[in-house]
C-alpha positions in Angstrom: 0.1 -0.2 -0.1 1.3 3.2 -0.8 2.0 5.5 2.2 2.7 2.6 4.6 6.6 1.9 5.5 7.3 -1.7 5.5 10.2 -2.8 7.7 10.8 -6.8 7.0 9.9 -7.0 3.0 11.6 -9.9 1.4 13.6 -8.8 -1.8 11.7 -10.9 -4.3 8.4 -9.6 -3.5 6.5 -7.6 -5.9 6.5 -4.3 -3.9 8.0 -1.2 -5.2 11.5 -0.8 -3.6 11.6 2.8 -4.6 8.9 3.8 -2.6 10.2 1.6 0.4 13.5 3.4 0.2 12.1 7.0 -0.2 9.9 6.2 2.8 12.7 5.1 5.0 14.8 8.4 3.9 12.0 10.3 5.3 12.0 8.2 8.6 15.6 8.7 8.9 15.3 12.5 8.5 12.8 12.9 10.8 15.1 10.8 13.5 17.7 12.7 12.5 16.0 16.1 13.1 14.4 14.8 16.4 18.1 13.9 17.6 19.4 17.2 16.6 16.6 19.0 18.4 17.0 17.2 21.5 20.8 17.7 21.4 20.0 21.2 21.6 18.5 21.1 25.0 21.5 21.4 27.3 22.2 20.1 30.7 22.8 22.3 33.5 26.4 21.3 33.4 26.7 22.3 29.8 25.2 25.5 30.3 27.2 26.4 33.1 30.3 25.3 31.0 29.2 27.3 27.9 27.6 30.6 29.2 29.2 30.8 32.7 31.8 33.0 31.3 29.3 35.6 30.5 28.3 36.2 34.1 30.1 38.3 36.7 30.1 39.5 40.1 28.8 43.2 40.7 30.4 44.8 43.4 29.4 48.3 44.9 32.6 49.5 47.1 32.8 52.4 49.7 35.1 55.0 48.0 37.0 55.8 51.1 37.5 52.3 52.4 37.3 50.4 49.5 35.3 47.6 51.3 32.2 46.1 49.6 28.9 47.9 50.3 26.8 45.6 48.2 27.4 42.7 45.8 25.1 40.9 43.3 25.4 39.5 39.9 25.3 40.7 36.4 25.5 39.2 32.9 26.9 40.5 29.6 24.2 41.6 27.1 26.2 43.4 24.2 29.5 42.9 22.6 30.6 46.5 24.0 30.5 44.8 27.5 27.1 46.2 28.6 26.0 44.2 31.7 22.4 44.0 33.1 21.8 43.7 36.7 19.2 44.4 39.1 18.6 48.2 40.3 18.6 47.0 44.2 22.2 45.7 43.6 23.4 49.0 42.5 21.1 51.5 44.5 24.0 52.9 46.8 25.9 53.8 43.5 22.6 55.6 42.1 21.7 57.5 45.1 25.5 58.4 46.5 27.6 58.3 43.4 30.3 60.4 45.3 30.5 57.8 48.0 30.3 54.4 46.1 31.9 52.9 43.0 31.1 49.9 40.9 33.4 47.3 39.6 33.0 43.6 38.0 34.8 40.3 39.1 34.8 37.7 36.6 35.1 34.0 37.7 38.7 33.8 36.1 39.8 36.5 38.4 39.3 39.6 36.1 38.4 42.7 37.6 37.3 46.3 36.1 35.2 49.3 36.6 31.5 49.8 35.9 29.8 52.8 34.9 26.0 53.2 35.4 24.2 53.6 31.9 20.5 53.5 32.9 18.1 52.2 35.3 14.3 51.1 35.7 13.3 51.3 39.4 9.8 49.8 38.5 11.2 46.7 37.3 14.4 46.6 39.2 16.7 46.7 36.6 20.1 48.3 35.8 22.7 48.6 33.1 26.2 49.2 33.5 29.1 49.5 31.0 32.1 47.4 31.7 35.9 48.6 30.9 37.9 46.0 29.1 35.8 43.0 29.6 35.8 40.4 26.7 32.9 38.2 27.0 30.2 36.8 24.8 26.7 38.6 25.4 23.8 36.1 26.3 20.9 36.0 23.8 17.7 37.3 24.9 14.9 35.0 24.1 11.7 35.9 22.6 9.7 32.5 23.1 7.0 32.2 25.5 7.7 29.6 28.1 5.3 26.6 28.9 4.4 25.6 32.4 7.0 22.9 33.7 9.6 24.0 31.7 13.1 23.9 33.3 15.0 26.9 34.0 18.5 27.4 35.1 19.5 30.2 37.2 23.3 31.7 37.3 24.8 33.9 40.0 27.0 34.1 42.7 25.2 33.2 46.0 26.6 34.7 49.3 29.8 35.6 47.6 30.8 31.5 47.3 31.5 31.7 43.5 29.7 31.4 40.3 26.6 28.8 40.8 24.0 27.5 38.7 20.6 26.6 40.1 18.1 24.3 38.3 14.2 24.7 38.6 10.9 25.0 36.7 8.7 27.8 35.2 5.6 28.0 36.9 4.1 31.0 35.0 3.8 34.7 36.4 3.1 35.4 40.1 -0.6 35.9 40.8 -2.3 38.6 42.4 1.0 40.9 41.8 1.1 44.5 40.6 4.0 43.8 38.6 5.1 40.9 36.4 7.2 38.2 37.9 8.0 34.8 36.9 7.4 32.1 39.7 10.5 30.1 39.4 10.7 26.7 41.7 14.5 27.0 42.7 16.4 28.5 45.4 17.5 32.3 44.3 20.0 32.9 47.1 21.3 36.3 48.2 24.1 37.4 45.9 22.1 35.8 42.8 20.2 39.1 42.3 20.8 40.5 38.7 22.1 37.0 37.5 20.5 35.4 34.2 18.0 32.7 34.3 18.5 30.4 31.4 16.2 28.2 29.2 17.5 24.9 28.0 19.1 26.6 25.1 21.1 29.1 27.1 18.6 31.9 26.2 17.9 34.6 28.9 14.3 34.1 30.0 14.4 36.1 33.2 16.4 38.0 35.6 16.9 36.6 39.2 15.3 39.1 41.6 13.9 38.0 44.8 13.1 34.6 46.8 10.3 33.7 49.3 12.4 30.6 50.3 11.3 27.0 50.2 12.1 27.0 46.7 9.9 29.7 45.5 11.9 32.7 43.8 11.1 35.2 41.4 12.3 36.4 38.1 12.1 39.7 36.1 10.8 38.8 32.4 13.1 39.2 30.0 10.9 41.5 28.0 11.5 44.1 30.5 15.2 44.1 29.9 14.7 44.2 26.5 12.6 47.3 26.5 15.3 49.0 28.9 18.0 48.1 26.4 15.8 49.9 23.6 15.4 52.9 25.8 19.1 53.0 26.4 20.1 52.7 22.5 17.7 55.4 21.4 19.0 58.2 23.9 22.3 56.8 25.5 22.9 56.8 29.1 20.8 58.7 31.6 23.0 61.3 32.9 20.8 62.1 35.8 19.3 58.6 37.0 17.6 60.1 40.2 15.5 62.3 37.8 14.7 59.2 35.6 13.7 57.5 39.0 11.4 60.1 39.7 9.5 60.0 36.2 9.2 56.4 36.4 7.8 56.6 40.0 5.2 59.2 39.0 4.4 57.4 35.8 4.0 54.3 37.7 1.8 55.5 40.4 -0.3 57.5 38.1 -1.1 54.3 36.4 -2.4 52.2 38.9 -4.1 55.1 40.9 -6.1 55.9 37.6 -7.2 52.1 37.6 -8.1 52.1 41.3 -10.0 55.4 41.1 -11.9 54.6 37.9 -14.4 52.5 39.6 -16.3 52.8 43.1 -14.4 51.1 46.2 -15.5 47.5 46.8 -17.1 47.2 50.3 -16.8 45.0 53.0 -18.8 44.5 56.5 -17.4 45.0 59.8 -20.2 44.7 62.7 -22.6 47.6 61.4 -20.1 49.2 59.4 -19.6 49.1 55.7 -15.7 49.9 54.7 -13.5 49.8 51.8 -12.7 45.9 51.0 -10.1 44.4 48.6 -9.8 47.1 45.9 -7.8 44.9 43.4 -6.5 41.7 43.1 -2.8 42.6 44.0 -4.3 43.9 47.3 -4.5 41.2 49.8 -7.0 41.4 52.9 -7.4 39.3 56.1 -9.2 39.7 59.2 -9.7 38.3 62.8 -11.3 39.0 66.1 -9.6 39.1 69.5 -11.8 37.9 72.5 -10.6 37.6 75.9 -12.6 37.0 79.1 -10.1 39.1 80.9 -10.6 42.5 78.9 -13.5 44.7 79.2 -13.6 45.1 75.3 -13.2 43.1 72.0 -11.5 44.0 69.0 -12.3 42.7 65.2 -10.2 43.8 62.6 -9.8 43.6 58.6 -6.6 44.7 57.2 -5.4 45.1 53.7 -2.2 45.8 51.9 0.0 45.7 48.7 2.8 43.2 48.6 4.7 45.0 46.0 6.6 47.7 47.4 9.4 49.3 45.3 13.2 49.2 46.9 14.6 52.6 46.6 17.5 52.2 49.0 18.3 50.1 52.1 16.1 52.4 54.4 13.3 53.3 52.0 10.8 51.6 50.1 7.9 53.0 48.2 4.6 52.5 46.3 2.6 51.0 49.2 -1.2 51.2 49.9 -2.3 49.6 53.4 -5.4 50.2 55.5 -6.8 48.6 58.4 -10.2 48.6 60.4 -10.6 48.0 64.0 -14.1 47.6 65.5 -13.8 48.0 69.5 -16.8 47.2 71.4 -17.2 47.9 75.2 -17.9 45.1 77.6 -18.1 47.3 80.8 -15.8 50.5 80.3 -17.4 53.6 80.9 -17.5 56.2 78.2 -14.1 58.2 79.4 -12.0 54.9 79.7 -13.2 53.7 76.5 -12.3 56.9 74.5 -9.1 56.7 76.2 -8.5 53.6 74.8 -9.1 54.6 71.4 -6.8 57.3 71.8 -4.2 55.1 72.9 -4.9 52.7 69.9 -4.6 55.8 67.4 -1.4 56.8 68.6 -0.1 53.1 68.4 -1.2 52.7 64.9 1.9 54.8 63.8 3.3 55.3 60.3 5.5 52.2 60.1 7.6 53.9 57.0 11.3 54.2 56.6 13.5 56.8 55.1 16.1 59.1 56.4 16.1 62.7 56.9 18.1 63.3 53.9 15.2 61.3 52.0 12.1 62.8 53.5 10.6 65.8 54.9 9.0 65.5 58.2 5.3 64.8 58.7 3.1 67.6 58.6 -0.3 66.8 60.5 -3.7 68.2 60.8 -6.8 67.0 62.6 -10.4 67.5 62.3 -14.1 66.4 63.3 -16.2 65.0 60.2 -19.9 64.9 60.7 -21.4 62.5 58.1 -25.3 62.2 59.1 -25.1 59.9 61.9 -21.7 59.1 61.9 -18.9 61.3 63.5 -15.2 60.9 62.8 -12.0 62.2 64.2 -9.4 62.4 61.6 -5.7 62.9 61.8 -4.3 63.3 58.4 -0.5 63.5 58.1 2.0 64.2 54.9 5.6 64.1 54.2 7.6 64.7 51.0 10.4 63.0 49.0 13.3 65.3 49.0 15.1 63.6 46.1 11.9 62.9 44.1 9.9 66.3 44.0 6.2 65.5 43.7 6.1 62.5 45.6 4.5 61.8 49.0 3.7 59.8 51.6 0.4 60.2 53.4 -1.2 58.7 56.5 -4.7 58.9 57.7 -6.1 57.5 61.2 -9.9 58.0 62.0 -12.3 56.9 64.4 -15.6 57.2 65.2 -17.2 59.0 68.3 -20.7 58.9 68.0 -21.4 55.4 70.0 -20.2 55.2 73.6 -20.1 51.2 73.6 -18.4 50.8 70.2 -16.1 52.4 67.8 -14.4 51.9 64.4 -10.9 53.1 63.9 -9.6 52.9 60.5 -6.0 54.0 59.0 -4.8 54.4 55.9 -1.2 54.9 54.6 -0.1 55.6 50.8 3.8 55.7 49.9 5.1 57.1 46.8 1.9 59.0 45.7 1.2 62.4 44.1 -0.6 64.8 46.2 -3.4 64.8 43.7 -3.8 60.9 44.0 -3.5 60.8 47.7 -6.2 63.4 48.2 -8.6 61.9 46.0 -7.8 58.5 47.0 -8.6 59.8 50.5 -11.8 61.3 49.7 -12.9 58.2 48.1 -11.9 56.0 51.2 -13.8 58.1 53.5 -17.0 57.8 51.2 -16.6 54.4 51.3 -17.3 54.5 55.4 -20.9 54.1 56.3 -22.8 52.9 59.4 
């Protein structure tokens, strides 16, 4: 039968040998292609041997002492010696260029100076130019990965030398404001900024963070490709702090516009209606504390983003957090009950970092807000970013004073937000409170 491949055919049988030979040739060609394709899938040992020479350690050194302030990993992405790494690896260099310098160290012992070229603080990326570094640039993948594909991360964990860690691709991190690849493998401190490769040695992501227990995260390579395109178009950023300011302003405008486009979804706490889970990247949880010894009980619901942006060791930004607490008296008189509320309001604090050179002092105002049957005592505080003009941190603390037996305390913290967005968000938040 034409089209069927016969294996054991007697030479004297009346069958067209030309067809059989042709069919066998096709089969052999397919088998050859299959073997060739499989041979392109490299083992972790082969990947390390072939592409490890394109990975370096990135060191940030104190200019006065020559000692390491920070270190991470990086990899060559151009014939001219351009190196990609994480922004958080080089943050000291960006913020204090007069106090710190950068250098690379190759696995073979070579060292050289690094110059900052470009940063992307939102995606935690940076580009550095190496002096006198001869290494083959790694290829950037354009192929979409499939669930369960093997990934191999390269880097310098704990300053122990170049290491390769194998794991699997598990899609993108869910309920996150920023795109991150979920990598089942151990990306340890010091590996930040190193490349994650597919089976053919192409870069699919950049090591960025770990949650422990074989749960790590990678920046998608598409973010690096875009940063390279920006750098190619306008050269290096001569004023990285100004670039970061623009990136932060644009980023917060994007997600606050989305949050403010619709009425806030509400949740119930006792007799109150309150702002609830505003987006899938804002995580909420709750609990009720009851003890026989205390003369009151507290129920609370708290919501927060988990995707703050690293600016420096002492300062992160881009946070949205709010907390509702319902206090019920079980024997306290009016005076003692409100005294309890005042103490709790003071304890709520800001929970924010930042040194004096980074942030202005908080400026606070108080007012009493009467909303029909509900009365709120408000405290609103604001501070500005000294390096990034137009960005602020805001803290709101409010509790109801219309019921001597129960009171709602709610607090809201926004970091790295424009004044307009902070004010509009606070107004929407207060409009979401009802009793």
